[in-house]
C-alpha positions as CSV (number, residue, x, y, z in Angstrom):
1,M,83.2,67.7,82.0
2,R,86.2,70.0,82.6
3,K,88.6,67.3,81.7
4,R,86.8,66.6,78.4
5,N,86.9,70.3,77.6
6,I,90.6,70.5,78.2
7,L,91.2,67.4,76.1
8,A,89.1,68.9,73.3
9,M,91.1,72.1,73.4
10,G,94.3,70.1,73.3
11,L,93.0,68.1,70.2
12,I,92.1,71.3,68.4
13,L,95.5,72.8,69.1
14,A,97.3,69.7,68.0
15,V,95.4,69.5,64.7
16,S,95.9,73.2,64.1
17,L,99.6,72.9,64.7
18,L,99.7,70.0,62.2
19,A,97.9,72.0,59.6
20,I,100.3,74.9,60.1
21,K,103.4,72.7,60.0
22,A,102.2,71.0,56.8
23,F,101.2,74.4,55.2
24,I,97.7,73.0,54.5
25,I,99.2,70.6,52.1
26,T,96.3,68.2,52.4
27,P,93.6,70.8,52.6
28,I,91.2,68.8,54.6
29,I,90.1,70.4,57.8
30,V,89.4,68.2,60.8
31,S,86.8,69.8,63.0
32,N,84.3,69.0,65.6
33,P,80.9,68.3,63.9
34,K,78.9,71.5,63.6
35,P,75.8,72.5,61.7
36,K,76.8,73.4,58.1
37,E,76.0,77.1,58.6
38,Q,78.5,77.3,61.5
39,I,81.5,75.9,59.6
40,P,83.8,78.8,59.0
41,K,85.0,79.4,55.4
42,L,88.7,79.4,55.1
43,R,90.6,82.1,53.2
44,R,93.1,81.0,50.6
45,Q,96.4,80.3,52.3
46,P,99.3,82.7,51.3
47,I,101.9,80.0,51.6
48,T,102.0,77.1,49.2
49,F,103.8,73.8,49.5
50,E,106.2,74.9,46.8
51,D,107.0,78.1,48.8
52,A,108.0,75.8,51.7
53,G,110.3,73.7,49.5
54,G,107.8,71.2,48.1
55,T,108.9,69.6,44.9
56,I,108.2,66.5,42.8
57,I,110.8,63.8,43.4
58,S,111.6,60.4,41.7
59,Y,110.9,57.0,43.2
60,E,114.7,56.5,43.4
61,E,115.0,59.7,45.5
62,L,112.2,58.4,47.8
63,L,114.0,55.1,48.3
64,G,117.2,57.1,49.1
65,F,115.2,59.1,51.7
66,I,113.9,55.8,53.2
67,E,117.4,54.3,53.5
68,S,119.1,57.4,54.8
69,N,116.5,58.0,57.5
70,R,116.2,54.3,58.3
71,V,112.4,54.4,58.3
72,N,109.7,52.1,57.0
73,L,107.3,53.9,54.7
74,W,104.1,52.1,54.0
75,F,102.5,51.9,50.6
76,P,99.2,50.5,49.3
77,S,99.5,47.0,47.8
78,W,96.1,47.6,46.2
79,V,94.6,50.6,44.6
80,P,91.4,51.0,42.6
81,K,91.4,49.9,38.9
82,N,93.2,52.1,36.5
83,Y,94.8,54.2,39.3
84,H,98.5,54.7,39.1
85,L,101.1,56.6,41.0
86,T,101.5,59.9,39.1
87,A,103.6,62.0,41.5
88,I,105.6,61.9,44.7
89,W,106.1,65.2,46.5
90,A,108.4,66.0,49.4
91,R,110.1,69.1,50.9
92,K,113.6,69.6,49.7
93,I,115.6,71.9,52.0
94,H,119.3,72.6,51.1
95,G,119.3,69.5,49.0
96,R,117.9,67.2,51.7
97,L,114.4,65.7,51.6
98,D,112.0,66.1,54.6
99,Y,108.5,65.4,55.6
100,P,105.8,65.6,54.5
101,V,106.0,63.1,51.7
102,I,102.9,63.0,49.5
103,M,102.0,60.3,47.0
104,V,99.4,61.1,44.3
105,Y,97.5,58.4,42.5
106,S,95.1,59.2,39.6
107,I,93.6,57.8,36.4
108,N,94.3,60.7,34.1
109,G,97.9,61.8,35.1
110,I,97.0,64.4,37.7
111,K,100.2,65.4,39.7
112,D,98.7,68.1,41.9
113,Y,99.2,67.3,45.6
114,R,96.0,69.1,46.6
115,V,93.2,66.8,47.5
116,M,90.4,66.5,45.0
117,E,87.7,64.0,44.1
118,E,89.6,62.5,41.1
119,T,92.7,61.4,43.1
120,L,93.9,59.2,45.9
121,V,96.3,61.2,48.0
122,I,98.5,59.7,50.7
123,E,100.4,62.2,52.9
124,V,103.1,60.9,55.3
125,R,103.9,63.2,58.2
126,E,105.2,63.1,61.7
127,P,102.4,62.0,64.0
128,S,100.2,64.1,66.2
129,P,100.6,63.5,70.0
130,V,96.9,63.0,70.3
131,P,96.0,59.3,70.9
132,L,93.7,57.8,68.3
133,E,91.2,56.8,71.0
134,E,90.5,60.5,71.7
135,Y,89.3,61.0,68.1
136,V,86.9,58.1,68.6
137,E,85.7,58.9,72.1
138,M,85.4,62.7,71.8
139,W,85.0,63.4,68.1
140,N,83.0,60.3,67.0
141,W,85.5,59.3,64.3
142,T,85.1,55.7,63.1
143,P,87.9,53.4,64.4
144,I,90.0,51.4,62.0
145,Y,91.4,48.1,63.1
146,D,93.9,45.8,61.5
147,V,93.3,42.0,61.0
148,K,94.5,41.4,64.5
149,G,92.0,43.8,66.1
150,K,94.6,46.5,66.9
151,L,93.5,50.1,66.5
152,I,95.6,51.6,63.7
153,G,93.6,54.6,62.6
154,I,90.4,56.5,62.4
155,L,88.0,57.5,59.6
156,K,86.0,60.7,59.1
157,I,83.5,60.3,56.2
158,D,82.8,64.0,55.9
159,A,86.1,65.9,56.4
160,Y,85.9,69.4,55.1
161,C,87.7,69.7,51.8
162,T,88.8,73.2,50.6
163,T,90.1,72.1,47.2
164,C,87.4,69.7,46.1
165,K,85.5,70.8,43.0
166,S,82.0,69.5,43.5
167,N,81.8,68.4,47.1
168,E,82.5,70.3,50.4
169,T,83.6,67.1,52.1
170,L,85.7,64.0,51.4
171,P,86.4,60.8,53.3
172,L,89.7,61.0,55.2
173,A,91.6,58.2,57.1
174,I,94.4,58.9,59.5
175,V,96.5,55.8,60.1
176,R,99.7,55.3,62.1
177,Y,102.4,52.8,61.1
178,D,105.9,52.6,62.6
179,G,106.0,56.0,64.2
180,L,104.6,57.9,61.2
181,E,101.1,59.2,60.4
182,Y,99.3,58.7,57.1
183,W,96.5,61.0,55.9
184,I,94.7,59.1,53.2
185,S,91.8,60.6,51.2
186,F,89.6,59.0,48.6
187,R,86.0,59.8,47.5
188,D,84.5,56.4,48.5
189,P,84.8,55.4,52.2
190,A,84.5,51.6,51.5
191,T,87.3,51.8,48.9
192,L,89.3,54.0,51.2
193,N,89.1,51.4,54.0
194,K,90.3,48.7,51.5
195,I,93.3,50.8,50.5
196,V,94.1,51.3,54.2
197,Q,93.9,47.5,54.9
198,S,96.3,46.9,51.9
199,M,99.1,49.1,53.3
200,R,102.4,47.3,53.6
201,P,105.9,48.5,54.5
202,N,108.3,49.4,51.8
203,K,106.6,47.3,49.1
204,A,106.7,47.9,45.4
205,I,104.3,50.6,44.3
206,P,101.5,49.3,42.1
């Protein structure tokens, strides 16, 4: 029991550090399941992504970032009908791009990086040190496996969403590919899983 409590505290700390580092870019809070009345309401964050250097970049700039950092970024090879890539965000510090990289897909041209019901948002960030198995074993997240049966991510159907307009929660998948972590949110969990399974490295964006 003591070991589980220590691991739980470590997970909370790791997630909190990720949220702080990312300046609450994807405003979905990962927390241990609690009764609704016990979920704390979060105050509006004083620091925005733009304050931290966040800006919209071109696809060509993203390709340059991929090449200069010698990384494989994964993109969905399938997205829901009528959804298109409408914005790519990244931090730009002294002229150099840095993580997180955020890709926004929408039907009606929304470019806002903040998660909402109308968009598909994929945020690429440096990974948490917490093993995926701990999310499954301790927090009851749903495991996500690839076609070969390898654990590649986890799914939380009711992640707390601070910027959603009509819902307090939104499905969130956290998936790891090639040393990076992808936080992917979409309003329908079955469709979200299909998007995750379609992810491919450095493919053309639909």
